[in-house]
N, C-alpha and C positions, 0 to 999 in steps of 0.2 A: 504494500500500500504506500509506503514512504517513497519507493522508487517511482510509482505511478504519480504521486503528488509532485515529485520533482520534475517529471516529464511535463505535467500540466503547467507547472510554473514556468518552465522554459518556453513552452508553446505560447502561453499568455504574455510572456515577456516580449516575444517577437511579433505576435499577432493580436495582442490585447486591445490596442487602440482601434484596430479595424473591427473587431468583434464588439467593442463598446459602442462604436459609432453605429453599427448595424442594429444593436439592441435599442439604441436611442431612437433611431428612425422608425423601427417597427413598433415600439411602445408609445412614442410621442411624449414621453415623460422622463426627465432626467432623474427624478426621484425613483421611479420604477426601475430605471436602468441599473442603478447601483444594486438593488435587490436582485435583479435578473442576472447581473454579472456574477454576483456571489453564488447564486443558484447554479449558474453555468459551471463555475469552478468546482462546486461540490459534485455535480453530475459527472463532469469529466473525470474527477478523481475516483468516483465509484464505478466508472464505466470500464468494462473489459474490452469494449469495441475499439477504444482509442489505441490500445496496444497492438491490435491486429490491422488497424486501418492503413491502407496504402498511402494515403495522404492525411496525416493528422489534422492539418489545418482545415481541410474540406470537412472532416468529421466534426471538428469543433464548430465550424461555420453552420453546418446543417443542424447541429444540436442547438445552437443559438437561435436559429430561425424557428425551429420547433418549439423551443422554450418560449419565445416571444408570442407566437400564435396561441400557445396553450394559455399564457397569461391573459391574452386578449379575450379568449373564450371564457375564462373564469371571471374576468372583470365584468364581462357583459351580464353575468348572472347576478351580480351585486350592484346596487345603486351606488354610483360614485358622484358626489356633487362636483360642480364645476370648480376648478381651481381659481384662485383670485386673479391670476394673470389672464384668465380667459373671460372674466366678468367685464361687460362693457362699461366704460366710463362715459359720463355725460359729454356730449359734443366731441367725442373722439372716434371718428370713423376708422382709425387705424386699429383700435381694439376690435371693432366689429369685423373688419377685414381679416384680422388674425383668427377670430372665432370661426368665420366661414371657411377659411383655408384649413384650419384644424379639423373641422367637421367633415370637409370634403376628403381630407387625407384619411380620417377615421373610416369613412364610408368605403374608400378604395381598399383599405387594409382589411375591412370586414369581408368585402367581396373576394379579395385575394385569398383569404382563409378558406373560402369555399371551393377553390380550384384544387385539382389533383396536386400532390406533392411535387412532382417533377415540373409541372407548369409554374407553380408558385416559386419554386427555387430558381428557375430560369428568369422569371420576371424580376424577382428580388435582386438577383445577381446583375441583370442587365440594367434595370432602371434605378434601383436604389444604390447599388454598389458601382454602377456604371462600368461593369466589367465587359471587355470586348468578347465577341463570340468565340474568337480563336482561343482565348485564355480559358473561357468556360468549357470549350470542347476538350481542351487538354485535361482540365480538372475532372470533368464528368465522363470522359471516355466516349464522347460522341462526336459526330462531324458538325462543323459550324452551320452547315446548311440545315441539318436536322434541328439544331437549336433555334435557328431562325424560324423554321416552320412551327415549332412548339410555341415560340414566343408570339408569333402572329396569331395562331389559334387561341392562345391564352388571352391575348389582348382583346380579341373579338368576344370571347366569353366574358371577360371582365367588363366590357362595355355593356353587354346585355345585363349582367348582374347589377351594375351600378345604375343603369337606366330603370330597372325594375324596382330598385329601392327608392327612387325619387317619387314622391307622392305629389300629384297635381291637385292643387286646391281649386274648388269651383269658383 
């Protein structure tokens, strides 16, 4: 276990900033990110899959994505009041714009959680991490053209999911 913990520390030393940034983007909350990052460390220390993974960074990245979406699902079950920073102030359209963008991002992430894991991973890597198709292909063991096709189909599905979530008022 100590050896595994040391390997996790070395991995987080080299890739921790990237994983932290990913968790922040997926959770939308810096406070939640700290808790998620600690949970990621514990899960990686307790995971035997990390030892056998061909690419430990890819394993940790996938674990972080799964952890963030699990957190989002659990958060959805409980009522969470708006944080003060999202509360609109009088005569401050900037606060309202910030709330609208946060709500739109939340809607996209909720729809993203409904996609199959491979499609979700490709979209997160491509649009949140801005990873080139060639780099993704090398990490995932697929051809760039195949990933482009997955991405295109996933975007189309995401558009349908987000459009169906929009409620039109009379």
